[in-house]
Structures are given as C-alpha cells and as structure tokens.
N, C-alpha and C positions, 0 to 999 in steps of 0.2 A: 326903163319899161314904158311903153306907150300907154297913154290914157285916152279914154274916149271923151269926145266933146259933147255929143248930144245923142240921145237915144229916144226915138219916138215910136210909140206903139199904139195902134188902134185896134180894138177888138169889139166886135158887135155880134149879138145874136138877133137875127132879123125877126121883127114882130109881124110876120105875115101869116099866111094860112098855115105853112108848115111849122111855124113856131108854136102853134096850138097843136092839138091832136084830134084825129078824126076816128070815130068808131067805124067798124067795118059794116055796120048795118046801114043800108042805103036809105032807110026810112027814119033815121034818128032825128029826134027833135032838134031844131036849129040851135037852141040854147045849149044843148049837150054837145052838138057837133063841133062847136068852136070854144068849148071849155078848155082852159089850160090844164092839162093833165100831167105835165112833167115840167120840172124847172131845175135850175142849177143854184145851189147855195153859194154863199160868198166864198167858200173854200173849194168851189168847183166840183162838189159832189152832187150827183143828180138825185132828185127826189121825185118819186112817182106819187102824184096827188090822187090819181084815180087808177084803179086796177080792174081787170075784168072780173066779173062775178062768176060764181060757180055755174058750170054748164050742166044741163039735164041730159045731154046725149053727146056722143062722140062728134057728130057733125056740128052741134051747137058750140062745141069747144073752139072751133075755127070761126063759125059765123059770129060768135059773140066776142071774138078777140078784138084787140084795140091796136091801132097803128099810131105811133108817136113820131113826130117829125120835127126837125130843127134846121134852119138855115144859119150858116155861120160865115163871118168874114173876119180875118185877122190880117193886119198890115204892120210891117216893121221897117224902120229905117235906122241903121246904126252908123253914126258919123264919128270916126276916130279923130282925135286932135292931131295925132301924127300918123297920117296915112302912108304906109309903106308896104313892102312886099309881105311882111309878117302880119300886118293889121290893115286889111282893106276895108274901106267903107262898104257896108253890105245892106241889102234890102230883101224883103220877102213879102209875099202876098198869098193868102190862102182863101179861096172861095169854095164853098161846098156845104155839106150838111150831113144829115143822117136820117134814116128811116128805121124804126124799131117796131117789130110786131110781137105782141104777146097773145098767146091763146088763152082762152078761159080755162080754169082748172076743172078737170073731169076726174072725179075720184082722187083728188089731190095731185094729179099729174098735169103739168103745163109745160109749155115750151116758149122760148124767146129767141128771136133772131134779129141782129142789127147790122145794117149795111151802112158804111161810112164812105164819104167821098171828099177829096180835096183836090184843088187844082189852082194853078196860077196862069190865067189865060192871057196875061199882058206881058209880052217880052221885056218891056221897059222896066218892069218890077221884078225881074228875075236876076239872080246871080248867074254869070256865065258858067257853063258846064265845067270849064277848067278851074274855076275859082269857087266851086260849090263848098269846098271844105272850109272856106273863110266865113260861111254863114253862121251867125251867132244865135241871138235870141229867137229869131224866126225860123230856125231849122225845122221845127215840128210842123210847119205848114206844108212841107213836101218830104220826099224821100231822097236823101243824099245818095243812097245806093242806086236808086233808079236814075237819077240825074247823071251820075258819073258813068254808069254802065249802059244806059239806054237813051239818055238825053231827054227823058220825059219828066215833066214837073207835076203831073197829076196821077192819082191812083185811087182805086176803090178797094175796100177790104171788108170782109165779114168779121168784124171784131168781136161780136157776141153771137153765140149759137149754143144754147144749152137746154137741157131737160131739167125740170124742177119737180120735186115731190114734197108736198107739205102734209105733215101728220101731227095733229095736236098742236104743240108749240115748237115743232122742230121742222127745219127746212133743209133738204138735201139738194145740191146742185152739181151737175156734171157737164163739163164742156167749157166753151170759151165764155168768160165772165169777167165782170168787174168785182174786185174784192178789196174793200177799203179797210186797211189795218195800219198799224204803226210800221209795218215792213213793206206793205204793198199799197200803192195808191193809184187811182186813175189819172190824177194830174190833168184833168180835163180842161185845160186852160187854152188850148189852141183849136185844132180841128177834129182830132181823133184821140180818144183816151187810151191810156195803158190798159190792156186787158191780159188775162191769164187763162191758160188752158189746164184743166185738171178737175179736182173735186173739192167741194167745201160743204160744211155742215154748220148750221146755227141752231141753237136750242135755248129756249127760255123756260124749260120745264121746272127749274128751281126758281122760286119766287124772288123777284128783284135781282135776278142774275141772268146774264147772257154769256153763253159759252160758244166759242167759235173755233173751228179747226179747218185746215185746208192742206191739200197736197197739189202743188202745181209743177208740171214738168215742162211747160213752155210759156213764153211770154211774148207779147207784141207791144213794143214801145210805140210812142205816139207817131213817130215818123217812119214806121215800118209797114210794109204791105203784108208781109207774111210773119208767122210765128217763128220763134227762134229759141235758143237756149236761154235759160233764166240767168245763169251766172257768168259763163265764159265770154271772153273778149275775142273778137275776130271769128270768122267761120273757117271751115276746112280749107278754103282757098286763101286764107289770110286776109280777107276783106274785113276791115274794121267796122264798116257800116251795114253789115248784113247779119250781125249778131247783137249781143248786148253792148251798145255803144253809149249808154247813159253816162252822164257826167260823173256819177259816183261809182262807176264800175271798177273792179279790181283788174287792172290790165295785165297782171301776172298770171291770171287764170286762163 
C-alpha cells in the first residue's frame, strides 16, 4: 500500500474589510462598523458576537439587520511517496468567502440568508478534470461533480436560508441551517460548511437544561452546490458525487 511523503496545507481567513462585519445602517459609527461580530472557534464552529436588536417596525427589521462577511483561502498539496495510477500527487486551492444577512427580530420573527462562494482561479493549482477523483484532503475547496460534468472549478450556493421564531427561552428554525450536534456538524474547515434543510427547536425553559430536536430531510455537504439526500449514496443517475459522498457514508444505501 502506498504511503504519502508530504502533505502541506495552508488555510487563512483574511483579515480585511469582509473579515469584519458591517451594519446595514449607512450612518453607523466607525467603531461599530468595523467591529468583529462573527468568529470561528478552534473547532470551526461559528460564533456570533453581535446580533441585531429588536426592531420597532417591519421596515426596521430590514434596516437594522446586520451583514456578516468573510474572505477565505485554502491551499493543499498532497505528495505521495509512491506516485502511481492509484495514488497521484494532488493539489487544490480555494479562494472565496461568504456574506450572511440577518434581519432584526420583529415580534420574535427574524430571517437569515447566507451566500457562499469558492473558486480556483489558477489552472496550475487545479487537478485535471480527468483526475479530479484523486483529489484528497482539498476536495472540499471545489465540487468534484461540477468539475467532472461541467469542467468548472468554482461555484456559489445559498447554504443558509431560514426563518426563526424566538419566544421566551425557545427558538424555532425552519429552512437551510447549521445545526451542531453529535450527529450533525458544520465542519467549517474549508470554504463552505455542511448545512441541513428542515426544522429544529432549542429550548432552555428548564433551568440549567438545554433540549434540542430537529428533523432534516436534505443536506448540503461542503463540496456540493445543491442540497441532496441525507443518507443515500449516489443519485438517481448513479453519480456518486451528487449525493451523500462523505467519507463516512454507508455505500450500501
């Protein structure tokens, strides 16, 4: 069995204007406009440090919303000790980011939408179309399905789009969302996180206790542009890269 000789990975979250967040109010104070309002923890779970305050009217719900942005760059170089037809040296590069908009809550109702983008603009850093299946650790910087079928290395996706209702200490969410649990993770280590489509509820009505429940009928893995089945391997046409192709998937389903 071949072993790899060297694996190099470079990952960065750009500390520019988009790495901070901007309020939608054009007259916001300068110190507030460039305040860091969202960050990633060491386990790559995102944390919102600032959220929109309650709106006094329907129009204020949009005017007082917040836009969060991030620039991201990920680069990978996989060098096998024994380079052969089964184990090709491979490389990948992802350049992109995301914009997320949250409305201010109005009578407990709010909305969130997140647009994500990744691309590899440098041909010298791409795996050839015919060898895209040999891409290893950096596969989540692109879509192997898009490369193999369309020849395109970049894509955009609306990975988050949901309505939220907060009442007392309970939160209901319906739509495309991130849901961190022992079974579902965003794994936001590359360009675009894992997200799920369905419904979730979180309540803290019982003191010192958090109860969560969810029903998800679709999932979008990190290297996918569209949502797909949560469990089954391969799509209706037998393409293994257009459905659940995660490393831990049960290929018998």
